[in-house]
C-alpha positions as CSV (number, residue, x, y, z in Angstrom):
1,M,-25.6,-34.2,14.1
2,F,-24.5,-37.5,11.9
3,F,-26.6,-41.1,12.9
4,K,-24.0,-43.7,12.1
5,S,-24.3,-47.2,12.7
6,A,-21.9,-49.3,15.0
7,T,-20.3,-50.4,11.5
8,D,-19.4,-47.3,10.4
9,R,-18.6,-44.9,14.1
10,L,-15.4,-43.6,13.3
11,M,-13.4,-44.5,16.6
12,E,-10.0,-42.8,18.4
13,N,-6.8,-44.7,17.4
14,C,-8.7,-46.5,14.7
15,Q,-6.7,-47.2,11.1
16,L,-7.6,-46.9,7.9
17,D,-5.5,-49.2,5.2
18,V,-5.4,-47.6,1.2
19,P,-4.9,-50.3,-0.6
20,G,-2.3,-49.6,-3.6
21,N,1.5,-49.7,-4.4
22,P,2.7,-49.2,-1.8
23,A,-0.3,-49.4,0.3
24,I,-0.6,-47.0,3.1
25,K,-1.4,-47.3,6.8
26,I,-3.3,-43.9,8.0
27,A,-3.4,-43.3,11.9
28,L,-7.1,-41.5,12.8
29,R,-7.7,-38.6,15.2
30,V,-10.6,-37.7,16.3
31,S,-10.4,-33.8,17.2
32,K,-13.3,-32.0,18.5
33,R,-11.7,-28.7,17.3
34,A,-11.3,-30.0,14.0
35,R,-13.4,-28.3,11.2
36,R,-12.2,-30.2,8.5
37,L,-10.6,-33.7,7.2
38,S,-6.8,-32.7,7.2
39,L,-4.2,-35.1,6.4
40,R,-0.2,-35.0,8.0
41,V,2.5,-36.8,7.1
42,S,5.5,-36.3,9.6
43,R,8.6,-35.6,8.1
44,L,10.5,-37.7,11.4
45,D,9.1,-41.1,10.4
46,G,6.6,-41.0,8.0
47,R,3.3,-41.8,10.0
48,V,0.4,-40.7,8.1
49,T,-2.3,-38.8,10.2
50,L,-5.9,-38.2,9.5
51,T,-7.8,-35.5,11.5
52,V,-11.5,-35.5,11.4
53,P,-14.4,-33.9,13.2
54,V,-16.0,-35.4,15.4
55,G,-19.2,-37.3,13.8
56,T,-17.7,-38.2,10.7
57,R,-18.4,-41.4,9.2
58,R,-15.7,-43.7,8.3
59,R,-16.8,-43.8,4.9
60,E,-16.3,-40.1,4.3
61,A,-12.4,-40.4,6.2
62,E,-11.6,-43.4,3.8
63,G,-12.7,-41.6,0.6
64,F,-11.2,-38.9,1.6
65,A,-7.5,-40.6,2.1
66,R,-7.9,-42.4,-1.1
67,E,-8.7,-39.3,-3.3
68,R,-5.4,-38.3,-1.6
69,A,-3.3,-41.4,-1.9
70,D,-1.2,-39.9,-4.5
71,W,-0.5,-37.2,-2.7
72,I,0.3,-38.8,0.2
73,R,2.8,-41.6,-1.2
74,N,4.6,-38.7,-3.2
75,H,5.4,-37.1,0.7
76,L,5.8,-40.3,2.0
77,A,8.9,-40.9,-1.0
78,D,10.4,-37.6,0.2
79,T,11.0,-38.5,4.0
80,A,14.0,-39.3,5.2
81,S,14.8,-43.0,6.1
82,P,16.1,-43.5,9.8
83,E,19.4,-43.6,10.3
84,R,20.8,-46.0,12.9
85,P,24.3,-44.6,13.8
86,S,27.4,-47.7,13.7
87,I,31.1,-47.5,13.3
88,G,31.8,-45.6,10.2
89,S,29.0,-43.5,9.6
90,T,28.5,-39.9,11.0
91,L,26.4,-37.7,13.6
92,P,26.2,-34.0,14.1
93,F,27.4,-33.2,17.7
94,R,27.2,-29.6,18.6
95,G,26.9,-28.4,15.0
96,A,29.4,-30.6,13.5
97,D,29.5,-34.2,12.0
98,V,31.8,-36.9,13.8
99,E,32.7,-39.8,12.6
100,I,32.1,-43.0,14.8
101,T,35.1,-45.2,15.3
102,R,35.9,-48.1,17.9
103,G,38.0,-47.0,20.3
104,T,40.4,-48.2,23.1
105,A,39.0,-47.0,26.4
106,R,36.1,-48.3,28.5
107,T,34.0,-45.0,27.6
108,V,32.6,-43.2,24.8
109,R,34.8,-40.3,24.1
110,L,35.4,-37.7,22.0
111,N,38.2,-37.1,20.3
112,G,38.8,-34.7,17.7
113,H,36.2,-35.3,15.1
114,H,36.1,-38.9,15.8
115,L,33.5,-40.3,18.4
116,E,35.1,-43.9,20.0
117,L,33.5,-46.3,21.2
118,P,34.9,-48.8,23.6
119,P,35.3,-52.2,22.4
120,G,32.3,-54.9,22.6
121,E,29.6,-55.9,20.8
122,A,28.5,-53.9,17.7
123,S,24.6,-54.6,18.7
124,R,25.1,-51.9,22.1
125,D,27.1,-49.3,19.6
126,A,24.3,-47.3,19.2
127,I,22.8,-47.6,22.8
128,R,26.3,-46.2,24.2
129,I,26.0,-43.1,22.0
130,E,22.5,-42.4,22.8
131,S,23.7,-42.4,26.6
132,F,26.7,-40.5,25.5
133,L,24.7,-38.0,24.1
134,K,22.4,-37.4,26.6
135,E,24.9,-37.0,29.3
136,Q,26.6,-34.2,27.2
137,A,23.0,-33.1,26.7
138,R,22.3,-32.8,30.6
139,A,25.4,-30.7,31.3
140,A,25.0,-28.4,28.4
141,L,21.3,-27.5,29.2
142,V,22.0,-27.3,33.0
143,A,24.8,-25.0,32.7
144,A,22.6,-22.7,29.9
145,S,19.8,-23.1,32.2
146,D,21.7,-21.4,35.1
147,H,23.1,-18.7,33.1
148,Y,20.2,-17.3,31.1
149,S,18.3,-18.4,34.8
150,A,20.7,-15.9,37.1
151,A,20.5,-13.3,34.1
152,L,16.8,-13.0,34.3
153,G,17.2,-12.8,38.2
154,L,14.6,-16.1,38.7
155,P,15.7,-19.3,39.9
156,Y,13.6,-22.8,37.6
157,A,12.9,-25.7,39.7
158,S,14.5,-28.6,37.6
159,V,15.5,-29.7,34.4
160,T,14.1,-32.9,32.5
161,L,16.0,-34.5,29.2
162,R,13.1,-36.2,27.2
163,D,12.7,-37.2,23.5
164,T,9.8,-35.4,22.3
165,R,9.2,-34.4,18.4
166,S,6.6,-32.0,18.7
167,R,8.7,-29.4,20.6
168,W,12.5,-28.7,21.6
169,G,11.6,-27.6,25.2
170,S,8.8,-26.6,27.4
171,C,8.4,-24.8,31.4
172,S,6.0,-25.6,33.5
173,A,3.8,-23.1,35.8
174,R,6.1,-24.5,38.3
175,G,9.3,-23.8,36.9
176,N,10.5,-27.2,35.7
177,L,12.2,-27.1,32.5
178,S,12.4,-29.7,30.0
179,Y,14.3,-30.0,26.7
180,S,14.9,-32.3,23.9
181,W,18.6,-34.4,24.1
182,R,18.8,-34.1,20.6
183,L,19.8,-30.2,20.8
184,I,23.1,-31.2,22.0
185,M,23.4,-32.5,18.0
186,A,22.6,-29.4,17.2
187,P,24.6,-25.7,16.9
188,P,25.4,-24.5,20.5
189,E,24.0,-21.1,19.7
190,V,20.7,-23.4,19.1
191,L,20.7,-25.2,22.5
192,D,21.5,-22.1,24.2
193,Y,18.7,-20.2,22.3
194,V,16.2,-22.7,23.0
195,A,17.6,-22.7,26.8
196,A,16.5,-18.5,26.9
197,H,13.5,-19.2,25.7
198,E,12.3,-21.5,27.9
199,V,13.9,-19.4,30.9
200,A,12.1,-16.8,29.7
201,H,8.8,-18.6,30.6
202,L,10.1,-18.0,33.9
203,R,8.6,-14.6,33.7
204,H,6.3,-14.5,30.9
205,M,4.0,-18.2,30.3
206,D,3.1,-16.9,27.1
207,H,4.4,-16.0,23.7
208,S,3.3,-12.1,23.9
209,S,5.8,-9.1,22.8
210,A,6.9,-8.8,26.1
211,F,7.9,-12.3,26.2
212,W,9.5,-12.3,22.8
213,S,11.8,-8.6,24.0
214,Q,12.5,-10.8,27.0
215,V,14.1,-13.4,25.0
216,E,15.8,-10.9,22.8
217,A,17.3,-9.6,25.9
218,L,18.7,-13.0,27.3
219,C,19.7,-14.0,23.5
220,P,20.3,-11.2,20.9
221,G,19.7,-12.5,17.3
222,Y,17.7,-15.1,18.8
223,D,16.4,-15.3,15.0
224,T,19.0,-16.7,13.4
225,P,18.9,-20.1,16.0
226,R,15.3,-20.3,15.4
227,R,15.2,-20.2,11.9
228,W,17.8,-23.1,11.8
229,L,15.5,-25.0,14.3
230,R,12.6,-24.5,11.5
231,D,15.0,-25.4,8.6
232,H,17.0,-28.1,9.8
233,G,15.7,-29.3,13.2
234,T,13.6,-32.2,11.7
235,A,16.8,-33.6,10.6
236,L,17.9,-34.5,13.8
237,H,15.1,-36.9,14.7
238,R,16.3,-39.5,12.0
239,F,18.4,-40.7,13.7
240,R,17.4,-44.1,15.7
241,F,19.1,-45.4,19.0
242,R,17.1,-48.4,20.1
243,D,14.8,-50.9,18.2
């Protein structure tokens, strides 16, 4: 048991600042399950998190971070910069790159390998693109969920779209399915796999061998799209549509 003064007490949601070039800001996470100090640099946005066990002294956490400053900076250098879609840039849609152009229609529409945006202020282009992607994602994910639910013989309760970074989908005990709308940017077979995965949870609320057998029955050869998500899924989060 550590006996800490108020000035040395390490609190949840505080931040450490490591000086240097560049300086590093580190978010602290106090975890009852942690047995040691561990650092994580998000490949999505470069956020640095230090997880520490309960009772860790602040000066211990600061020393740990300073000792690993070079390691942190090297990982930050490898983090992809956020990209805001705009006229002339490209964006993945159903696994293929489409060029963003200005069209004449009043709504966003796909024309071959071009994503045409309506006339108007450029400041709203990214939000229009996001709305289009969400609309397409909902249609595709509801259709896939309906298909696999019928194949399984079990109904689901609802479909919700989110922009989660830690998971691509989830299934609640009540049969509510939740998906990342960014799946519409992945190849169609990847979106289908995630839908099959979550629908399979309607029968098996775990990741047992029986669950994976069910996924295989619904989506034969699921290993390939699952591997795609592991290798390339992070890149889908580099696109930023809002400030």
